[in-house]
VEXZA-476026 format. One line per 3 residues: their letters; for each residue x, y, z of C-alpha. Coordinates in Angstrom, 1 decimal. Layout:
<atoms>
A = X Y Z ~ ...
</atoms>
This chain:
<atoms>
MGA = -1.6 -3.0 -26.9 ~ 1.7 -4.9 -25.9 ~ 0.5 -9.2 -25.9
GVL = -1.6 -9.1 -23.2 ~ -0.1 -6.8 -21.2 ~ -1.3 -3.3 -20.1
RFG = 2.1 -0.7 -20.6 ~ 1.6 2.4 -18.5 ~ 3.5 5.4 -18.4
VLS = 3.6 7.6 -15.3 ~ 2.9 11.3 -15.1 ~ 5.2 12.6 -12.5
TEK = 7.6 11.7 -10.6 ~ 5.7 12.5 -6.9 ~ 6.0 10.2 -3.8
IGR = 2.5 8.6 -4.3 ~ 4.1 6.9 -7.7 ~ 7.5 6.3 -6.1
RTI = 7.0 4.2 -3.6 ~ 3.6 2.9 -3.6 ~ 2.2 2.6 -7.3
IPA = 5.0 1.5 -9.7 ~ 5.9 -0.9 -7.1 ~ 3.2 -2.7 -7.4
MKA = 2.7 -2.4 -11.1 ~ 6.1 -3.5 -11.3 ~ 4.7 -6.9 -8.8
AER = 1.4 -7.1 -10.9 ~ 0.8 -9.8 -13.1 ~ 0.4 -8.4 -17.4
VEV = 1.5 -4.6 -15.8 ~ 4.2 -3.1 -17.5 ~ 6.2 0.2 -15.9
AAI = 7.1 1.8 -20.0 ~ 8.0 5.2 -18.5 ~ 8.0 7.9 -16.2
ASR = 7.8 11.9 -16.7 ~ 8.9 14.9 -14.8 ~ 8.8 18.7 -16.2
DAA = 12.4 18.1 -15.0 ~ 14.2 16.0 -17.3 ~ 16.9 15.2 -14.7
RAA = 14.6 14.3 -12.3 ~ 12.9 12.1 -14.2 ~ 15.8 10.2 -15.6
NAA = 17.1 9.7 -11.8 ~ 13.6 8.0 -11.1 ~ 13.8 5.9 -14.1
REL = 17.4 4.9 -12.7 ~ 16.3 3.9 -9.7 ~ 13.2 2.3 -10.2
GIP = 14.3 0.8 -13.4 ~ 11.8 1.8 -15.5 ~ 13.5 1.5 -19.5
RSY = 12.3 5.3 -20.5 ~ 12.2 8.7 -18.8 ~ 11.0 11.6 -20.5
GSY = 11.6 15.6 -19.6 ~ 7.8 16.6 -20.4 ~ 4.3 14.8 -20.0
EAL = 3.2 15.4 -23.5 ~ 7.0 13.2 -25.0 ~ 5.5 10.6 -22.6
LDD = 1.8 10.9 -24.2 ~ 3.6 10.9 -27.6 ~ 5.0 7.3 -26.6
PAV = 3.8 4.6 -28.8 ~ 5.2 2.0 -26.5 ~ 2.7 3.2 -23.9
DAV = -0.5 2.0 -23.8 ~ -2.2 3.9 -20.4 ~ -0.8 6.7 -17.9
YIP = -1.1 7.0 -14.5 ~ -1.6 10.6 -13.3 ~ -0.5 11.3 -9.7
LPN = -0.2 15.0 -10.7 ~ -1.8 17.2 -8.0 ~ -5.6 17.7 -7.7
TLH = -5.8 20.7 -10.5 ~ -3.6 19.5 -12.9 ~ -6.2 15.5 -13.1
GEW = -8.4 17.0 -15.6 ~ -6.1 18.8 -18.5 ~ -3.8 15.8 -18.4
TIR = -6.2 13.2 -18.4 ~ -8.2 14.9 -21.2 ~ -4.8 15.3 -23.2
AAR = -3.6 11.3 -23.0 ~ -7.3 10.3 -24.0 ~ -6.7 12.4 -27.0
KKK = -3.5 10.5 -27.4 ~ -5.6 7.4 -27.3 ~ -4.0 6.7 -23.9
HVL = -6.0 5.1 -20.7 ~ -6.0 6.7 -18.1 ~ -6.0 5.5 -14.2
CEK = -6.3 8.7 -12.2 ~ -5.7 9.5 -8.6 ~ -8.5 10.5 -6.5
PLA = -10.1 13.0 -6.4 ~ -10.5 12.2 -10.2 ~ -11.3 16.1 -10.4
VTA = -11.9 19.4 -9.1 ~ -15.3 20.2 -9.6 ~ -18.4 17.7 -10.9
AEA = -18.1 19.9 -14.1 ~ -14.7 19.2 -14.8 ~ -15.6 15.5 -13.8
RRM = -18.3 14.8 -16.5 ~ -15.7 16.3 -19.1 ~ -12.5 13.7 -18.4
VEA = -15.3 11.5 -19.1 ~ -16.3 12.3 -22.2 ~ -12.7 12.9 -23.4
CRA = -11.7 9.8 -22.5 ~ -15.8 8.2 -24.2 ~ -15.1 10.0 -27.4
AGV = -12.3 8.5 -27.4 ~ -12.4 5.1 -26.7 ~ -10.3 4.5 -23.8
RLM = -10.7 3.8 -19.7 ~ -11.1 6.1 -17.4 ~ -10.8 4.6 -13.5
EAF = -10.7 6.8 -10.1 ~ -8.0 5.2 -7.9 ~ -9.7 4.3 -5.0
QYR = -7.7 1.7 -3.9 ~ -9.3 0.2 -1.0 ~ -12.3 -1.0 -3.4
HHP = -10.0 -3.4 -5.0 ~ -9.5 -5.2 -1.2 ~ -11.0 -8.5 -0.6
AFH = -12.4 -7.6 2.8 ~ -14.1 -4.4 1.1 ~ -15.6 -6.6 -1.9
KAQ = -17.2 -8.9 1.8 ~ -18.0 -5.9 3.8 ~ -20.5 -5.0 0.5
ELI = -21.5 -8.5 0.2 ~ -22.8 -9.1 3.7 ~ -24.8 -5.4 3.4
ASG = -26.1 -6.4 -0.2 ~ -27.6 -10.0 0.9 ~ -29.3 -7.8 4.1
AIG = -27.2 -9.5 7.2 ~ -27.5 -6.4 9.0 ~ -30.5 -6.1 8.0
ELR = -32.0 -2.3 6.3 ~ -28.9 0.0 6.6 ~ -29.3 3.3 8.6
LMR = -25.8 4.2 9.7 ~ -23.0 4.8 8.2 ~ -19.6 6.0 9.9
GAF = -15.9 6.6 8.7 ~ -12.8 8.6 9.8 ~ -9.2 9.2 8.2
AFP = -7.2 11.5 10.0 ~ -3.3 12.1 10.4 ~ -1.1 15.0 11.4
LNY = 0.2 16.8 8.4 ~ 3.1 19.5 9.5 ~ 1.7 22.4 9.9
EDN = 4.8 24.8 9.4 ~ 5.1 23.1 5.9 ~ 3.2 25.5 3.8
SNL = 4.9 23.9 0.2 ~ 2.7 20.8 1.0 ~ 0.1 20.3 -1.4
RWR = -2.4 19.1 0.6 ~ -2.0 22.8 2.2 ~ -2.1 24.6 -0.4
KDV = -5.4 26.0 -2.1 ~ -4.1 26.9 -5.6 ~ -4.3 23.2 -6.0
EGG = -7.4 22.4 -4.0 ~ -5.8 20.9 -1.1 ~ -7.5 20.2 2.0
SLM = -8.8 17.5 4.6 ~ -12.3 16.4 2.4 ~ -10.1 16.1 -1.1
DVG = -7.2 14.3 0.6 ~ -9.0 12.1 2.6 ~ -12.4 12.7 3.5
CYC = -13.1 11.7 -0.3 ~ -12.9 8.2 0.6 ~ -15.2 8.0 3.1
VNA = -18.1 9.7 0.8 ~ -17.0 7.1 -1.7 ~ -17.2 3.9 0.7
FRA = -20.4 5.1 2.2 ~ -21.8 5.5 -1.7 ~ -20.3 1.9 -2.3
LAG = -21.8 0.3 0.6 ~ -24.8 2.3 0.2 ~ -25.5 0.6 -3.7
REP = -27.3 4.6 -4.3 ~ -26.4 7.9 -4.2 ~ -26.7 10.6 -1.5
IAA = -30.2 13.4 -1.7 ~ -28.3 16.0 0.6 ~ -25.7 16.7 2.5
QAA = -24.7 18.8 6.1 ~ -21.3 19.8 6.5 ~ -19.1 21.7 9.0
MNI = -15.7 22.8 8.6 ~ -12.1 24.4 10.4 ~ -10.6 26.8 7.8
RLD = -6.7 27.3 8.2 ~ -6.6 30.7 7.5 ~ -3.6 31.3 6.2
TDV = -3.8 29.0 3.6 ~ -8.3 29.3 3.1 ~ -8.3 25.2 3.1
DSE = -9.9 22.6 5.4 ~ -7.9 21.3 7.9 ~ -10.5 19.4 9.4
MAG = -14.3 18.2 8.5 ~ -17.4 17.0 9.8 ~ -20.0 16.0 7.5
QVV = -23.2 14.3 7.2 ~ -24.6 12.8 4.0 ~ -28.4 12.1 3.6
FGG = -29.0 9.5 1.7 ~ -33.2 9.1 2.3 ~ -34.7 6.1 3.5
GLI = -33.6 6.5 7.4 ~ -30.1 6.5 5.6 ~ -27.1 8.8 6.6
GQF = -23.5 8.4 6.0 ~ -21.0 10.5 9.4 ~ -17.7 11.4 8.4
YSG = -14.4 13.0 9.7 ~ -11.4 14.1 7.7 ~ -8.5 16.0 9.2
FRQ = -4.7 16.9 9.3 ~ -4.0 17.5 13.3 ~ -4.4 14.7 14.8
RPF = -2.6 11.1 15.3 ~ -3.1 9.1 12.3 ~ -7.1 7.7 12.6
NHL = -8.6 5.3 9.6 ~ -12.2 3.4 10.8 ~ -15.2 2.4 8.4
AAY = -18.6 0.8 9.8 ~ -22.1 0.2 9.0 ~ -25.2 -0.2 11.5
GAK = -28.2 -1.9 9.9 ~ -31.2 -2.8 11.7 ~ -30.3 -6.3 12.2
GSL = -26.2 -5.9 13.0 ~ -23.5 -4.2 12.1 ~ -19.8 -4.4 10.3
ELP = -17.0 -2.8 11.1 ~ -13.7 -1.8 9.1 ~ -10.8 -1.3 11.7
TGV = -8.5 -0.3 9.4 ~ -10.6 1.8 7.7 ~ -10.0 2.0 3.6
SAS = -6.0 1.0 4.5 ~ -4.6 -2.1 4.2 ~ -1.3 -3.1 5.7
VKE = 0.8 -5.5 3.6 ~ 2.1 -7.6 6.1 ~ -0.6 -7.7 8.4
PKL = -4.7 -9.4 7.9 ~ -7.0 -7.1 7.6 ~ -10.1 -7.5 9.9
LIA = -13.6 -7.3 9.4 ~ -16.0 -7.4 12.3 ~ -19.5 -8.7 11.7
QTE = -22.4 -8.6 14.7 ~ -25.8 -9.5 14.2 ~ -28.2 -10.8 16.5
DEE = -27.3 -13.9 17.0 ~ -23.6 -14.3 16.6 ~ -20.2 -11.7 16.4
QTL = -17.8 -13.0 14.2 ~ -14.0 -11.6 13.2 ~ -13.3 -11.8 9.3
SFE = -9.6 -12.4 8.2 ~ -8.4 -11.3 5.4 ~ -5.1 -12.3 4.0
PAD = -2.4 -9.5 3.7 ~ -2.6 -7.9 0.4 ~ -1.7 -5.6 -2.1
QYR = -4.5 -2.7 -2.2 ~ -2.8 -0.8 -4.8 ~ -1.4 -3.7 -6.7
LQV = -4.6 -5.5 -7.2 ~ -5.8 -2.3 -9.0 ~ -3.7 -1.8 -11.5
EHF = -4.3 -5.4 -12.2 ~ -7.8 -5.0 -12.3 ~ -7.2 -1.9 -14.3
ARV = -5.4 -4.3 -16.4 ~ -8.5 -6.9 -17.0 ~ -10.7 -4.3 -17.7
VLE = -9.0 -2.6 -20.5 ~ -7.4 -5.8 -21.8 ~ -10.3 -8.3 -21.4
GEV = -13.1 -5.9 -20.8 ~ -14.3 -6.7 -17.5 ~ -16.7 -4.5 -16.1
PRL = -14.5 -2.0 -13.7 ~ -15.3 -1.6 -9.9 ~ -15.4 2.0 -10.6
SDD = -17.1 3.9 -13.8 ~ -15.9 6.5 -14.6 ~ -19.5 7.9 -13.8
DGV = -18.5 7.0 -10.2 ~ -16.4 9.9 -10.5 ~ -18.5 12.5 -11.4
ANM = -20.9 11.8 -8.3 ~ -18.3 11.7 -5.7 ~ -17.7 15.0 -6.8
RVI = -21.0 16.1 -6.6 ~ -21.5 14.7 -3.4 ~ -17.7 17.1 -2.3
EAL = -18.9 19.7 -4.0 ~ -22.1 19.7 -1.7 ~ -20.1 19.3 1.4
FEA = -18.2 22.4 0.5 ~ -20.8 24.5 -0.3 ~ -23.5 22.8 3.0
ARS = -19.9 24.1 5.1 ~ -19.6 27.5 3.8 ~ -23.1 27.9 4.3
GRR = -24.9 26.4 7.4 ~ -27.4 24.8 5.2 ~ -28.9 21.6 4.4
VEL = -27.5 21.4 0.7 ~ -29.8 19.2 -1.9 ~ -28.3 16.6 -4.6
K = -30.6 17.0 -7.9
</atoms>
């Protein structure tokens, strides 16, 4: 490993990497972007030149063989996360993998086992989990500031071109759909705020018939003890992102949900029996915070905010939600 620096290789030239993650990596402390790969050598070379990355490769395998790469970031289509995480682990590369971690809980477990066997770190890329506003929300709930949790609500929606069948989010062959793309954030946030795992799931969804993926889903995650989490995800609405938690003595609200502008402060509204206060957090790049945290996990042994088991647990809930939506029944989580 390079002198206290985590050297990343990026598998794919997808937009999220080029426009969001790679700039965040280049701005981050103790992180370098050493290489980028595509299955098209010219495309990889163009991306490397545009982004100032030293090396490019015309195959993912070639990047994994690069001894100057310590870790990989995987923003590939959902159905490729498992394969390339396991291949990276076998090459002794740490892995930061885009959400959802896998397409099934069983596949996520295989990824975890491969990384543990190889002695490398695996973390799912839920960037919002690294923002100070979300940390404060967790802290307030854990301290009992709003009393025992009773209800959580989340929504994540945006308009997606209905005519563009090439968009991965509309494609069944790569496990697209609103739950896998954005509803997974709500599931993850509920589990993080509750501090425990749910016991059951209920859901209803609208299926786009020509592509067989969910264009919208409304779900309920049951935690027991009187706590439930209700969410909505969709591709046919104006952009909307919101997260709130309601306790016996008060409530918390993140008006912008899991998103955060790098130019505008992020707000957390806390209301109790005695007062209402709005906490303002300085603009922050969640993606930069994420990669810096991952670097500390690898380089210093810092406890990860998202364990590898967290990705498996999230997929268990997602699978249960799909089963509930298809069957019209409540699905118990074992």
